[in-house]
C-alpha atoms as a printed R data frame, in Angstrom:
    type eleno elety resid chain resno       x       y       z
1   ATOM     1    CA   MET     A     1  89.487 142.393 104.677
2   ATOM     2    CA   ALA     A     2  88.638 139.370 106.449
3   ATOM     3    CA   LYS     A     3  90.921 136.676 106.878
4   ATOM     4    CA   ARG     A     4  90.424 133.178 104.785
5   ATOM     5    CA   LEU     A     5  90.216 130.078 107.404
6   ATOM     6    CA   LYS     A     6  92.108 127.230 106.685
7   ATOM     7    CA   ARG     A     7  89.677 124.344 106.064
8   ATOM     8    CA   ARG     A     8  91.837 121.343 108.470
9   ATOM     9    CA   THR     A     9  90.754 117.411 108.066
10  ATOM    10    CA   GLY     A    10  87.503 116.891 110.149
11  ATOM    11    CA   ASP     A    11  85.970 119.890 109.342
12  ATOM    12    CA   PRO     A    12  83.004 121.096 109.479
13  ATOM    13    CA   ARG     A    13  82.290 118.342 112.110
14  ATOM    14    CA   LEU     A    14  78.944 116.923 112.983
15  ATOM    15    CA   PRO     A    15  77.858 114.661 115.914
16  ATOM    16    CA   GLY     A    16  79.806 111.419 116.029
17  ATOM    17    CA   ASP     A    17  82.162 112.433 113.002
18  ATOM    18    CA   LEU     A    18  86.087 111.127 114.184
19  ATOM    19    CA   PRO     A    19  88.235 113.339 115.825
20  ATOM    20    CA   PRO     A    20  90.921 114.134 113.283
21  ATOM    21    CA   GLU     A    21  94.085 112.325 114.704
22  ATOM    22    CA   ARG     A    22  91.083 109.041 114.463
23  ATOM    23    CA   LEU     A    23  90.331 109.487 110.974
24  ATOM    24    CA   ILE     A    24  94.215 110.425 109.952
25  ATOM    25    CA   ASP     A    25  94.302 107.554 111.868
26  ATOM    26    CA   ARG     A    26  91.903 105.037 109.290
27  ATOM    27    CA   ILE     A    27  92.722 106.719 106.537
28  ATOM    28    CA   LEU     A    28  96.635 105.263 107.263
29  ATOM    29    CA   ARG     A    29  95.318 101.844 108.325
30  ATOM    30    CA   VAL     A    30  92.293 100.948 105.432
31  ATOM    31    CA   ASP     A    31  95.138 102.435 102.555
32  ATOM    32    CA   GLN     A    32  98.012 100.412 103.701
33  ATOM    33    CA   ALA     A    33  95.562  97.598 104.038
34  ATOM    34    CA   GLY     A    34  94.354  97.667 100.631
35  ATOM    35    CA   GLU     A    35  98.096  98.167  99.246
36  ATOM    36    CA   TYR     A    36  98.622  95.223 101.199
37  ATOM    37    CA   GLY     A    37  95.158  93.248 100.021
38  ATOM    38    CA   ALA     A    38  96.509  94.886  95.797
39  ATOM    39    CA   VAL     A    39  99.680  93.002  96.481
40  ATOM    40    CA   GLN     A    40  98.170  90.073  97.145
41  ATOM    41    CA   ILE     A    41  95.827  89.777  94.212
42  ATOM    42    CA   TYR     A    42  98.534  90.067  91.725
43  ATOM    43    CA   LYS     A    43 101.008  87.637  93.280
44  ATOM    44    CA   GLY     A    44  97.883  84.755  93.194
45  ATOM    45    CA   GLN     A    45  97.207  86.402  89.215
46  ATOM    46    CA   LEU     A    46 101.402  86.219  88.988
47  ATOM    47    CA   ALA     A    47 101.191  82.339  90.381
48  ATOM    48    CA   ILE     A    48  98.589  81.341  87.471
49  ATOM    49    CA   LEU     A    49  99.688  83.862  84.355
50  ATOM    50    CA   GLY     A    50 103.038  84.896  85.396
51  ATOM    51    CA   GLY     A    51 105.279  82.662  82.983
52  ATOM    52    CA   ARG     A    52 102.984  84.416  79.901
53  ATOM    53    CA   LYS     A    53 103.797  87.192  77.677
54  ATOM    54    CA   SER     A    54 100.770  88.545  78.459
55  ATOM    55    CA   ALA     A    55 101.769  88.922  82.273
56  ATOM    56    CA   LYS     A    56 103.753  92.020  81.789
57  ATOM    57    CA   PRO     A    57 100.691  94.453  82.752
58  ATOM    58    CA   ILE     A    58  99.826  92.494  85.904
59  ATOM    59    CA   ARG     A    59 104.021  93.138  86.960
60  ATOM    60    CA   ALA     A    60 103.901  96.242  86.071
61  ATOM    61    CA   MET     A    61 100.698  96.849  88.044
62  ATOM    62    CA   ALA     A    62 101.900  94.569  90.870
63  ATOM    63    CA   GLU     A    63 105.117  96.788  91.331
64  ATOM    64    CA   ALA     A    64 102.784  99.709  91.136
65  ATOM    65    CA   GLU     A    65 101.062  98.217  94.089
66  ATOM    66    CA   ALA     A    66 104.207  97.610  95.776
67  ATOM    67    CA   GLU     A    67 105.760 100.594  95.843
68  ATOM    68    CA   HIS     A    68 102.000 101.909  97.320
69  ATOM    69    CA   LEU     A    69 102.285  99.652 100.261
70  ATOM    70    CA   ALA     A    70 106.221 100.697 100.991
71  ATOM    71    CA   ALA     A    71 104.671 103.998 101.058
72  ATOM    72    CA   PHE     A    72 102.389 103.031 103.671
73  ATOM    73    CA   ASP     A    73 103.901 100.838 105.999
74  ATOM    74    CA   LYS     A    74 106.446 103.395 106.087
75  ATOM    75    CA   LEU     A    75 103.373 105.947 107.339
76  ATOM    76    CA   LEU     A    76 102.123 103.687 109.332
77  ATOM    77    CA   ALA     A    77 105.797 103.773 111.582
78  ATOM    78    CA   LYS     A    78 105.796 107.279 111.223
79  ATOM    79    CA   ARG     A    79 102.391 108.682 112.551
80  ATOM    80    CA   LYS     A    80 102.540 105.161 115.014
81  ATOM    81    CA   VAL     A    81  99.019 103.577 113.701
82  ATOM    82    CA   ARG     A    82  98.917  99.581 113.520
83  ATOM    83    CA   PRO     A    83  97.730  97.859 110.694
84  ATOM    84    CA   THR     A    84  94.107  96.416 110.790
85  ATOM    85    CA   ALA     A    85  94.142  93.201 112.374
86  ATOM    86    CA   LEU     A    86  92.558  92.045 109.740
87  ATOM    87    CA   GLN     A    87  95.848  91.401 107.707
88  ATOM    88    CA   PRO     A    88  96.146  87.539 107.376
89  ATOM    89    CA   ILE     A    89  92.743  86.998 105.920
90  ATOM    90    CA   TRP     A    90  93.805  89.594 103.615
91  ATOM    91    CA   ARG     A    91  96.657  87.646 102.552
92  ATOM    92    CA   VAL     A    92  94.499  84.246 101.700
93  ATOM    93    CA   ALA     A    93  91.654  86.535 100.296
94  ATOM    94    CA   GLY     A    94  93.667  88.792  98.187
95  ATOM    95    CA   PHE     A    95  96.003  85.714  96.154
96  ATOM    96    CA   ALA     A    96  92.348  83.427  96.508
97  ATOM    97    CA   LEU     A    97  90.805  85.971  94.179
98  ATOM    98    CA   GLY     A    98  93.931  86.509  92.339
99  ATOM    99    CA   ALA     A    99  94.234  83.573  91.733
100 ATOM   100    CA   GLY     A   100  91.068  82.581  90.874
101 ATOM   101    CA   THR     A   101  90.291  85.253  88.648
102 ATOM   102    CA   ALA     A   102  93.236  84.205  86.765
103 ATOM   103    CA   LEU     A   103  92.414  80.694  86.105
104 ATOM   104    CA   LEU     A   104  88.998  82.248  85.158
105 ATOM   105    CA   GLY     A   105  91.349  83.357  81.944
106 ATOM   106    CA   GLU     A   106  93.682  86.946  81.581
107 ATOM   107    CA   ARG     A   107  90.494  88.711  81.191
108 ATOM   108    CA   ALA     A   108  88.482  87.624  84.350
109 ATOM   109    CA   ALA     A   109  92.429  88.446  85.444
110 ATOM   110    CA   MET     A   110  91.677  92.163  84.172
111 ATOM   111    CA   ALA     A   111  87.833  92.491  85.006
112 ATOM   112    CA   CYS     A   112  89.764  91.813  88.734
113 ATOM   113    CA   THR     A   113  91.705  94.858  88.529
114 ATOM   114    CA   VAL     A   114  88.461  97.327  86.866
115 ATOM   115    CA   ALA     A   115  86.482  96.301  89.572
116 ATOM   116    CA   VAL     A   116  88.912  96.573  92.491
117 ATOM   117    CA   GLU     A   117  90.483 100.188  91.114
118 ATOM   118    CA   GLU     A   118  86.880 100.956  90.425
119 ATOM   119    CA   VAL     A   119  86.355 101.142  94.520
120 ATOM   120    CA   ILE     A   120  89.362 102.217  95.148
121 ATOM   121    CA   GLU     A   121  89.585 105.489  92.727
122 ATOM   122    CA   ASP     A   122  86.022 106.058  94.183
123 ATOM   123    CA   HIS     A   123  87.526 105.851  98.168
124 ATOM   124    CA   TYR     A   124  90.961 107.549  97.434
125 ATOM   125    CA   THR     A   125  88.375 110.627  96.773
126 ATOM   126    CA   LYS     A   126  86.489 110.760  99.156
127 ATOM   127    CA   GLN     A   127  89.298 110.943 101.761
128 ATOM   128    CA   ILE     A   128  91.867 113.975  99.533
129 ATOM   129    CA   ALA     A   129  87.990 115.141  99.791
130 ATOM   130    CA   ALA     A   130  87.791 114.477 103.859
131 ATOM   131    CA   LEU     A   131  91.308 116.002 104.082
132 ATOM   132    CA   GLY     A   132  92.200 119.804 104.949
133 ATOM   133    CA   GLU     A   133  95.166 122.263 103.876
134 ATOM   134    CA   ASP     A   134  96.711 120.242 107.366
135 ATOM   135    CA   GLU     A   135  97.593 117.320 105.532
136 ATOM   136    CA   VAL     A   136  98.936 118.551 102.008
137 ATOM   137    CA   GLU     A   137 101.367 116.076 101.281
138 ATOM   138    CA   LEU     A   138  99.373 113.156 102.859
139 ATOM   139    CA   LYS     A   139  96.439 114.484 100.014
140 ATOM   140    CA   ALA     A   140  98.736 114.765  97.419
141 ATOM   141    CA   THR     A   141 100.034 110.862  98.234
142 ATOM   142    CA   LEU     A   142  96.637 110.431  97.731
143 ATOM   143    CA   ALA     A   143  96.586 112.042  94.928
144 ATOM   144    CA   LYS     A   144  99.076 110.060  92.902
145 ATOM   145    CA   PHE     A   145  97.317 106.615  94.039
146 ATOM   146    CA   ARG     A   146  94.964 107.372  93.145
147 ATOM   147    CA   GLN     A   147  95.947 108.446  89.420
148 ATOM   148    CA   GLU     A   148  98.165 105.635  89.510
149 ATOM   149    CA   GLU     A   149  95.226 103.536  90.034
150 ATOM   150    CA   VAL     A   150  92.969 105.251  87.559
151 ATOM   151    CA   GLU     A   151  95.857 104.624  84.701
152 ATOM   152    CA   HIS     A   152  95.484 100.679  86.324
153 ATOM   153    CA   GLY     A   153  92.188 100.117  85.268
154 ATOM   154    CA   GLU     A   154  92.240 101.484  82.203
155 ATOM   155    CA   GLU     A   155  94.903  99.703  80.944
156 ATOM   156    CA   ALA     A   156  93.219  97.041  82.335
157 ATOM   157    CA   ARG     A   157  90.240  98.032  80.662
158 ATOM   158    CA   ARG     A   158  92.499  97.710  76.858
159 ATOM   159    CA   HIS     A   159  93.507  93.578  78.233
160 ATOM   160    CA   ASP     A   160  89.931  93.380  76.892
161 ATOM   161    CA   ALA     A   161  88.677  92.769  80.752
162 ATOM   162    CA   GLU     A   162  84.832  93.905  79.854
163 ATOM   163    CA   LYS     A   163  85.137  90.682  77.800
164 ATOM   164    CA   ALA     A   164  85.521  88.258  80.153
165 ATOM   165    CA   PRO     A   165  82.951  85.843  80.741
166 ATOM   166    CA   GLY     A   166  80.343  86.639  83.135
167 ATOM   167    CA   TYR     A   167  81.473  90.114  83.355
168 ATOM   168    CA   ARG     A   168  79.253  92.024  84.520
169 ATOM   169    CA   VAL     A   169  78.453  89.469  87.971
170 ATOM   170    CA   LEU     A   170  81.874  89.071  88.249
171 ATOM   171    CA   SER     A   171  82.707  92.518  88.396
172 ATOM   172    CA   ALA     A   172  79.724  93.262  90.877
173 ATOM   173    CA   ALA     A   173  80.543  90.725  92.932
174 ATOM   174    CA   ILE     A   174  84.665  92.378  93.532
175 ATOM   175    CA   LYS     A   175  83.439  95.620  94.001
176 ATOM   176    CA   THR     A   176  80.816  94.110  97.144
177 ATOM   177    CA   GLY     A   177  83.921  92.216  98.330
178 ATOM   178    CA   SER     A   178  86.258  95.565  98.189
179 ATOM   179    CA   ARG     A   179  83.595  97.536  99.812
180 ATOM   180    CA   LEU     A   180  83.353  95.277 102.683
181 ATOM   181    CA   ALA     A   181  87.149  94.975 103.245
182 ATOM   182    CA   ILE     A   182  87.418  98.711 103.150
183 ATOM   183    CA   TRP     A   183  84.856  98.740 105.720
184 ATOM   184    CA   LEU     A   184  86.049  96.416 108.067
185 ATOM   185    CA   SER     A   185  89.865  97.363 107.448
186 ATOM   186    CA   GLU     A   186  88.530 100.941 108.685
187 ATOM   187    CA   ARG     A   187  87.504  99.211 112.313
188 ATOM   188    CA   VAL     A   188  89.222  96.537 113.336
């Protein structure tokens, strides 16, 4: 009977693919940057909408993102991975995106959440698929956070995100910016 080989992170590798340790560094760096950006988006939204009773779901999502960020901060320290050098830019850009969408109204703020979470759900799904059986704990963390991001998007839809003025254009612009931020944070 043949012995089953366990798939390891980065297997199978093609020429030009990152070695497993660099892949893990990239995953941790970009995910910490993404959660940092999400915290900043919610800070911006709460700066505008925080006094309203309707901001309760935004506060709850902000708390979840802060927990995700704390988990990635610990993982960066534990694995000795540096954060992205772009963090100061994500601080300003995230806050501005959050405040800007909130200024457009509660539905636009929720539309921002839907757009970002759709990109992040896809991003986490790809990362989970890239991890092997040697990274069971990290895979479980990503799967848990991915599910929570899905729930944030569902919550935002329940609060009429898709009824925001210019929803399609707003969503497309935010998704493009999110994908660009991911690409840059993986590399810088």
